[in-house]
C-alpha positions in Angstrom: 11.3 16.1 -5.7 12.0 19.5 -4.3 10.3 21.5 -7.0 6.5 21.9 -7.2 4.9 19.3 -9.5 3.7 21.9 -12.0 7.2 23.3 -12.2 8.7 19.8 -12.9 9.0 18.6 -16.5 7.2 15.3 -17.2 10.4 13.6 -18.2 11.9 14.3 -14.7 8.8 12.9 -13.0 8.9 9.8 -15.2 12.6 9.4 -14.4 11.9 9.6 -10.6 9.1 7.1 -10.9 11.4 4.7 -12.8 14.2 5.1 -10.2 11.6 4.5 -7.4 10.4 1.3 -9.1 13.7 -0.1 -10.4 15.6 0.8 -7.3 13.4 -1.4 -5.1 11.8 1.4 -3.1 8.3 0.7 -4.4 8.6 -3.0 -3.6 9.8 -2.1 -0.1 7.0 0.3 0.6 4.4 -2.2 -0.7 5.9 -4.9 1.6 5.7 -2.5 4.6 2.1 -1.7 3.8 1.3 -5.4 3.6 3.0 -6.1 6.9 1.1 -3.3 8.6 -2.2 -4.6 7.2 -1.4 -8.1 8.3 -0.5 -6.8 11.8 -3.8 -4.9 12.0 -5.8 -8.0 11.1 -3.7 -10.2 13.3 -4.5 -8.5 16.5 -5.3 -11.1 19.2 -8.7 -9.7 20.2 -10.2 -9.7 16.7 -11.3 -13.3 16.5 -13.5 -12.7 19.6 -15.1 -9.6 18.0 -16.4 -10.6 14.6 -17.9 -7.1 14.0 -14.6 -5.4 14.8 -12.7 -8.0 12.6 -15.1 -7.2 9.7 -14.6 -3.5 10.2 -10.8 -3.9 10.3 -10.9 -6.0 7.1 -13.0 -3.5 5.3 -10.7 -0.6 6.4 -7.7 -2.5 5.1 -9.5 -3.2 1.8 -10.6 0.5 1.4 -7.1 1.7 2.3 -5.4 -0.6 -0.3 -7.9 0.0 -3.1 -6.2 3.1 -4.5 -2.8 1.3 -4.8 -3.9 -2.3 -5.6 -2.7 -1.8 -9.2 0.9 -1.4 -7.9 1.0 -4.9 -6.6 2.4 -7.2 -9.4 0.2 -10.1 -8.4 -2.3 -8.3 -6.1 -1.9 -7.8 -2.4 -2.5 -10.7 0.0 -6.1 -11.6 0.6 -7.4 -9.9 3.8 -11.0 -11.1 3.6 
């Protein structure tokens, strides 16, 4: 990971991706992201502010969209 991407052979990148997935790092990162999303949506003041709750839910959805394919069964529903 120290070398620039364009200077790193594809097989080394693939090996790093495999280690990240198989070593549990990807699952741990996805769990952490999910916890942070749940914490953001679980703020005590949100139920009293429907507009803010909707905005927070949309922000979580937009933030997760680029990585949703990494979740084996999809992320928890935040809607």
